[in-house]
C-alpha angles and dihedrals in degrees: 000000000000118000113263115256113246121242102235094196121007098187118123136200099275092045090054091050093049091047092051091051090052089053089051091055090051099043102031110026090168089069100088104154105089097159121127089249091067113100090223092057088050089057091048091053091047093054091042089056091051092047090049089057091049091052090050090055092044091055089053090066095085090052091049091049091047092052090047087053091051090051089050089054090052095248109151132173116271113241122233121271126228124244116235139194142167113255126197116221108203120203121229086230136345109286128215092218134050115274111214125202111194123221111275096039103157128226127173144190119257112276114245131205094259104022136060123239116263112233124217130181132203115254098210142016115283119209114194100202121199116238143186138177113271100157136029114191131177117212114187118198109276092356137101123278116251126203107227097176093108094051090049092051090052090054096246123145112261118203108229095209140003118308087259101032119226131193106274097038110131143188113212125207117200119206126193091248141354117287105199116185091006129129111227131188118218108202116196135181121198133181097190118051123224107250128224107018128110105243089215094059112019118177093247137117130189118222139181127213113239097184095268108039144359110273119205117245129211114238131209129193114358111194091171092074092225096325089309099122141006112292147096136285119205111216124190105210114213124237094254096064109135135180110247141163113263121166091358094303126105111219145122101274131211124173141193110215132191114235135197112281116247120231107290094011114124117234133211115277091181134021118257116231133222122215099169130020133182133174125195137160117251102172148327141247126228135169116250131190136201093243140096124229115219118201132204102355113172115229099190142263125306119244092202096246130118124257098029118167130202129184130215122233091230123053156220102041116220116227100177093095134021110354122240116275115227123191132184124200120238141160088277093052131257113349123198118232119209120240112231135178093232142349096242093111098033120120127208093266099042113116096219133154133175131208135212098216095197095056098028091234121150116203126195123213119290130222122237129207113227122216090258091056098255121131122240118199115213092201142339121304120223111246119257111273094018114142118233126204140168107230095195138358138155128233136178125050129135137135094294088080093065094098126164124258115280089023094108102075110135126086104214098179119066110250121167119238095011109122104177145352133213139169113228092197132040118265111248142170099068111137129173122243116275118267125229090245091057091049089053090053096050095046094086090051091052091052092047098046098041089201092301129117109220109136128044089253090056091056091050095048094048091047092054091049091050093050112021090179094071117102102204137013127188127184119204136164112269090237096220096107094255132108092268134125132200118221109199115203126198116186124218116257138173121226109250099194110042107291096342127115125198117231092237090062091063096060113091118227122256089246092058093047091047093050092051093045092051093050093047092046089061093051106034123109116262110269095024116122116209124204115193113193144130117274125255111265119216109206116219125196118194118198111194134176121197136171131209126198111255114240093021111137133345093292097054122142126034092343092057094048091050091049093051093046092050091047093051093047091049091049092050093050090046094050098042092049119129091207107038106006135086130086095306100034095245097106134296108293116249110260096006111143123228111241132197097232094052093050090046090056092050092051093045094052093046093047094053109190093003116115115239104223101174141357126188128182123210129184111227139184107239091204102049098021092230112155126211131209123298115269139174091224127033113202119221122201121243092257097036136099132200126250128193110242121188102318115201120211123178119190120185133178123240127201116249115255116261116249121224 
């Protein structure tokens, strides 16, 4: 921990007044009226007040020196980061031509009575490409593909899979071209229903071909019930979708594939058929961020001396995406200068510049005087009179951008044919700028690590610096007998339904994992292999039965049972929370088992006067939903966390016992 700052003078106002009065008694004994009404005492208090202010400023000197020392070490405040989300842009109707949304298209949240709308902007161009069905191909498991387009055109029924479907059977849809980042509707009409499956959970997945493999697609509303009846399936095509040759035909391919049935999930006993099929584009998906991109801002004119600094009009500068682009004019035109962290490796001819993101200040290389009197340039110096500009930089960010899913609903920019927008997942990643106090706390770590990851704590600290939006980081040995470490990353997330988190919120994005992996790769020891990934989540299902005494309290009856059930469910989700649960409320500890007695206490406290009749714990898979056998203790692996999965709480009322 940092050394405590000394208090250079600990006297306060009243102590100064009392000390002055004692001096009066020694030097002027004839002055006997020391009441506050005396004019002399008023003067003493006035000067004591002024001296107290001087002492306050004097005691600020150690803090000022400490901050100057941090600046000397090159420790600067981290800027905020911008929250991001994927937003769906829905067309008013399918269009015959491509609809293009330029980068910087703005969308916002709905403005409330007491809060301003949060503005987001698209990061890239979005092309909503029209589509149609040009090929329909059946691909049974282990068999040859068959083009069914002709049968479909003739209006005949086409079996989607084998007569007795097997996992791996697929129905392929060929589009004229690839439709990356588009939302397509697959409209199907069937005369014969597929038999056996549950329309609410059919054993099907939709996938898109990316040129090398089939990539799984998210799906929206499915009114076909798993190809069981006429309807539409909304398919969100990933960005990697590519036109390729399959079965001798070049097209943008989508497929619907039969999967293995999960325990308790009904499977097809007969293949569904398709009599009519249609595919059309209904929208597109693009990433947005809570940041504004500023273009072509002039910084000023160079004076031709080393160490010049220029400041932007908008700050802070965001560094969690594309870095700012700085250009300097010359006889050959505009020349780009490279942004660097420091000038330690810069040579006299290197066009380098560094930025203080918090203040928006750009600094050009300095010149150092060597012991022998010679000058050593730590980089090139812009010529005198040269104009300096920042071609592009991003500003904004902060935690206000972490809005819930479905909160982004307003299209601020005018885009033809776009009817509505919505974010299917919550925006996340927005972090406030670093405070001075936090910089003081991390200074000892920076001195100890020296930009090298050696211990497990080093890996965790560097990971948090690379991605400030993550909530928890844990470094463990890989366990395979090699010089490898696993860095487990848990993103921050806000509960969207009371105290409940969805499993999807606990998986970090690929961008976050890539940023951490790149930073650790620069600082790891030679020969050390680093794996950056999310932890394993152990689902836990608690089944509890409680009773409340009928007629007890003002809320007795159905209202009381509902209140107790809601309180117990909230307490269970709050306790078994990987981010804010656990014994101390800072997140469930890695590897800590879930025990019967601990859960019983949580339920008992939340239920109040209710009687806990029974509690059972079940391990569960949060992905598949499969539940294991009841146990009094659920083990959690060293690199695993718990996750609440479909708790069941039953509260009933019991009649009060009759008194004799």
